[in-house]
ROBA-243103 format. One record per atom (N, C-alpha, C, O): x, y, z; residue in one letter. Coordinates in steps of 0.2 Angstrom, whole numbers, padded with zeros to 4 digits, always signed. Layout:
BEGIN
XYZA...
END
This chain:
BEGIN
+0194-0014+0050X+0193-0014+0043X+0199-0015+0039X+0204-0012+0041X+0199-0019+0034X+0205-0022+0031X+0208-0016+0027X+0215-0016+0027X+0205-0012+0023X+0208-0007+0019X+0209+0000+0022X+0213+0003+0019X+0206+0001+0027X+0207+0008+0030X+0210+0008+0036X+0212+0014+0039X+0211+0003+0040X+0214+0002+0046X+0209+0005+0052X+0211+0005+0058X+0203+0006+0051X+0198+0009+0056X+0194+0003+0058X+0192-0002+0054X+0192+0003+0064X+0187-0002+0066X+0180+0001+0065X+0178+0005+0069X+0176-0002+0061X+0169+0001+0060X+0164+0000+0066X+0160+0004+0066X+0166-0004+0070X+0161-0005+0076X+0162+0000+0081X+0158+0003+0084X+0169+0002+0082X+0170+0008+0087X+0171+0015+0083X+0169+0020+0086X+0174+0015+0077X+0175+0021+0074X+0170+0023+0069X+0170+0029+0067X+0166+0019+0067X+0161+0020+0061X+0165+0020+0054X+0171+0018+0054X+0162+0022+0049X+0165+0022+0043X+0164+0029+0040X+0158+0031+0039X+0169+0032+0038X+0168+0039+0035X+0165+0038+0028X+0166+0034+0024X+0162+0044+0026X+0159+0043+0019X+0164+0042+0014X+0163+0039+0008X+0170+0045+0015X+0176+0044+0010X+0178+0037+0009X+0181+0035+0004X+0177+0033+0015X+0179+0026+0015X+0174+0021+0014X+0175+0015+0013X+0168+0023+0013X+0162+0018+0012X+0163+0013+0006X+0162+0008+0007X+0165+0016+0001X+0167+0012-0005X+0172+0006-0004X+0171+0000-0005X+0177+0008-0001X+0182+0003+0001X+0180-0002+0006X+0181-0008+0006X+0176+0001+0011X+0173-0004+0016X+0168-0009+0013X+0169-0015+0014X+0164-0007+0009X+0159-0011+0005X+0163-0016+0001X+0162-0022+0001X+0168-0014-0003X+0171-0019-0007X+0176-0024-0003X+0176-0029-0006X+0178-0022+0002X+0182-0026+0006X+0178-0031+0010X+0181-0037+0012X+0172-0030+0012X+0168-0034+0017X+0163-0037+0014X+0160-0043+0017X+0160-0035+0008X+0154-0038+0005X+0154-0040-0002X+0158-0036-0006X+0151-0045-0004X+0150-0046-0011X+0144-0041-0013X+0138-0042-0011X+0146-0036-0017X+0141-0031-0018X+0142-0028-0025X+0147-0029-0029X+0137-0024-0027X+0138-0020-0034X+0135-0013-0033X+0130-0013-0029X+0137-0008-0036X+0134-0001-0036X+0128-0001-0040X+0127-0004-0045X+0123+0002-0037X+0116+0004-0040X+0115+0011-0040X+0117+0015-0035X+0113+0014-0046X+0112+0021-0047X+0105+0024-0047X+0104+0030-0045X+0101+0020-0050X+0094+0023-0051X+0089+0019-0047X+0090+0014-0043X+0083+0022-0047X+0077+0019-0043X+0076+0012-0045X+0075+0008-0041X+0076+0011-0052X+0075+0005-0055X+0080+0000-0053X+0078-0006-0051X+0086+0002-0052X+0091-0003-0050X+0091-0005-0043X+0092-0011-0041X+0089+0000-0039X+0087-0002-0032X+0082-0006-0031X+0082-0011-0027X+0076-0005-0035X+0070-0010-0034X+0072-0017-0037X+0070-0022-0034X+0076-0017-0042X+0078-0024-0045X+0083-0027-0040X+0082-0033-0039X+0087-0024-0037X+0091-0027-0031X+0087-0030-0026X+0088-0035-0024X+0082-0026-0024X+0078-0028-0018X+0074-0034-0021X+0073-0039-0017X+0071-0034-0027X+0067-0040-0030X+0072-0046-0030X+0069-0052-0030X+0078-0045-0031X+0083-0051-0031X+0085-0053-0024X+0090-0056-0023X+0082-0050-0019X+0083-0052-0012X+0090-0049-0009X+0093-0052-0005X+0092-0044-0012X+0098-0040-0009X+0095-0034-0006X+0091-0030-0008X+0099-0032+0000X+0097-0026+0003X+0102-0020-0001X+0107-0022-0004X+0100-0014+0000X+0104-0009-0003X+0107-0004+0003X+0103-0002+0007X+0113-0003+0003X+0116+0001+0008X+0116+0008+0005X+0118+0010-0001X+0112+0013+0008X+0112+0020+0006X+0114+0024+0012X+0115+0022+0017X+0115+0031+0010X+0117+0036+0015X+0112+0041+0015X+0110+0044+0010X+0110+0043+0021X+0105+0048+0023X+0109+0054+0026X+0114+0052+0029X+0106+0060+0026X+0109+0065+0030X+0105+0066+0036X+0099+0067+0035X+0108+0066+0042X+0104+0068+0048X+0107+0074+0052X+0111+0077+0049X+0105+0075+0058X+0107+0081+0061X+0115+0081+0063X+0118+0086+0064X+0118+0075+0063X+0125+0074+0064X+0129+0074+0058X+0135+0076+0059X+0126+0072+0053X+0130+0072+0046X+0127+0066+0042X+0121+0066+0042X+0132+0063+0039X+0129+0057+0035X+0129+0051+0039X+0133+0050+0043X+0124+0046+0037X+0123+0040+0041X+0121+0035+0036X+0116+0036+0032X+0124+0029+0036X+0122+0023+0032X+0116+0020+0035X+0115+0019+0041X+0112+0018+0030X+0106+0014+0032X+0105+0008+0027X+0108+0008+0021X+0101+0003+0028X+0099-0002+0024X+0092-0002+0021X+0087-0002+0024X+0092-0001+0014X+0086+0000+0011X+0084-0008+0009X+0087-0012+0006X+0078-0009+0012X+0076-0016+0012X+0069-0018+0008X+0067-0023+0007X+0066-0012+0006X+0060-0013+0002X+0057-0007-0001X+0061-0001+0000X+0052-0007-0005X+0049-0001-0008X+0042-0002-0008X+0039-0008-0008X+0038+0004-0009X+0031+0004-0010X+0030+0004-0018X+0033+0008-0021X+0025+0000-0020X+0024+0000-0027X+0020+0006-0029X+0015+0008-0026X+0022+0008-0035X+0018+0014-0038X+0012+0010-0041X+0012+0004-0042X+0007+0014-0043X+0001+0011-0046X+0003+0008-0053X+0000+0003-0055X+0008+0011-0056X+0010+0008-0062X+0013+0001-0062X+0013-0003-0066X+0016+0000-0056X+0020-0006-0054X+0015-0012-0053X+0017-0018-0053X+0009-0010-0051X+0005-0016-0048X+0002-0019-0054X+0001-0017-0059X+0000-0026-0052X-0004-0030-0057X-0010-0026-0060X-0013-0023-0056X-0012-0028-0066X-0018-0025-0068X-0024-0027-0064X-0029-0023-0063X-0024-0033-0060X-0029-0035-0056X-0030-0031-0049X-0035-0032-0046X-0024-0028-0048X-0024-0024-0041X-0029-0018-0042X-0029-0015-0047X-0032-0017-0036X-0037-0011-0036X-0035-0007-0031X-0034-0009-0025X-0033+0000-0033X-0031+0005-0028X-0035+0011-0029X-0035+0013-0035X-0038+0014-0024X-0041+0020-0024X-0036+0025-0023X-0035+0026-0017X-0034+0029-0027X-0029+0034-0026X-0032+0040-0022X-0028+0044-0019X-0038+0040-0021X-0041+0046-0017X-0041+0044-0009X-0043+0048-0005X-0039+0037-0008X-0039+0035-0001X-0034+0039+0003X-0028+0040+0001X-0036+0040+0009X-0031+0044+0014X-0025+0040+0015X-0020+0043+0016X-0025+0034+0016X-0019+0029+0018X-0014+0030+0012X-0008+0030+0013X-0017+0030+0006X-0012+0030+0000X-0009+0037+0000X-0003+0037-0002X-0012+0042+0001X-0009+0049+0002X-0004+0049+0007X+0002+0052+0006X-0005+0046+0013X+0000+0046+0018X+0006+0042+0016X+0011+0044+0017X+0005+0036+0013X+0011+0032+0010X+0015+0036+0006X+0021+0035+0006X+0012+0040+0001X+0016+0044-0004X+0020+0049+0000X+0026+0051-0002X+0017+0052+0005X+0020+0057+0009X+0026+0054+0013X+0031+0058+0014X+0026+0048+0015X+0031+0045+0019X+0037+0042+0016X+0042+0041+0019X+0036+0042+0009X+0042+0040+0005X+0041+0033+0002X+0037+0029+0004X+0045+0032-0004X+0044+0027-0008X+0048+0021-0006X+0046+0015-0006X+0054+0022-0003X+0058+0016+0000X+0058+0015+0007X+0057+0020+0011X+0058+0009+0009X+0058+0007+0016X+0065+0005+0018X+0068+0001+0015X+0068+0008+0024X+0074+0007+0026X+0075+0006+0033X+0070+0008+0037X+0080+0002+0036X+0081+0001+0043X+0087+0005+0045X+0092+0005+0041X+0087+0009+0050X+0093+0012+0053X+0096+0008+0058X+0093+0007+0063X+0102+0005+0056X+0106+0001+0061X+0107+0004+0067X+0109+0001+0072X+0108+0011+0067X+0109+0014+0074X+0104+0014+0079X+0105+0014+0085X+0098+0014+0076X+0092+0014+0081X+0088+0008+0080X+0084+0006+0085X+0088+0004+0075X+0084-0002+0074X+0077+0000+0071X+0073-0005+0070X+0076+0006+0070X+0070+0009+0067X+0069+0008+0060X+0074+0008+0056X+0063+0006+0058X+0061+0006+0051X+0058+0013+0049X+0054+0016+0052X+0061+0016+0043X+0059+0022+0041X+0057+0022+0033X+0058+0017+0030X+0054+0027+0031X+0053+0028+0024X+0056+0034+0021X+0057+0039+0024X+0059+0033+0015X+0062+0039+0012X+0061+0039+0004X+0060+0033+0001X+0062+0044+0001X+0062+0045-0006X+0069+0044-0009X+0074+0044-0005X+0069+0042-0015X+0076+0041-0019X+0080+0047-0017X+0086+0046-0016X+0078+0053-0018X+0082+0059-0017X+0085+0060-0010X+0089+0064-0008X+0082+0056-0005X+0084+0056+0002X+0091+0052+0003X+0094+0053+0008X+0093+0048-0002X+0099+0044-0001X+0104+0048-0005X+0104+0049-0011X+0110+0049-0002X+0115+0053-0005X+0121+0048-0006X+0121+0042-0004X+0126+0051-0010X+0132+0047-0011X+0131+0041-0015X+0125+0040-0018X+0135+0036-0016X+0134+0030-0019X+0130+0025-0015X+0130+0025-0009X+0126+0021-0019X+0122+0016-0016X+0125+0009-0018X+0126+0008-0024X+0125+0004-0014X+0127-0003-0015X+0122-0008-0014X+0120-0008-0008X+0121-0012-0018X+0117-0018-0017X+0122-0023-0014X+0127-0025-0017X+0119-0026-0008X+0124-0031-0005X+0121-0038-0005X+0115-0039-0003X+0125-0042-0008X+0123-0049-0009X+0124-0054-0003X+0120-0057-0001X+0130-0053-0001X+0132-0057+0005X+0139-0054+0008X+0142-0050+0005X+0141-0057+0014X+0147-0055+0017X+0152-0059+0014X+0151-0065+0012X+0158-0056+0013X+0164-0060+0010X+0167-0065+0015X+0172-0068+0014X
END
């Protein structure tokens, strides 16, 4: 890594250095709110977020979100009493991929800690 001297492939990136890593490696910008994350995704950008797991903090890529009933077109019909809709809300609003496992997961805005960055491209 250019600014911290660590190799992210073998050493990982510490939470203290994530901002420097993002700024040195990617064309990106910081996003702070749910709406900013959704707008970044709508603009075909993924968002780097940080979750907490049993080992500590871990970076993931937020790649999508589930629309609220308020976000859907007036022509869309959703029965909020449907069991699948209840399950979706329990699973979380945002869809992310964990690069450590390759698994797709769901999480709520509150599940993502520290700063979040919309990534446009690699520098």
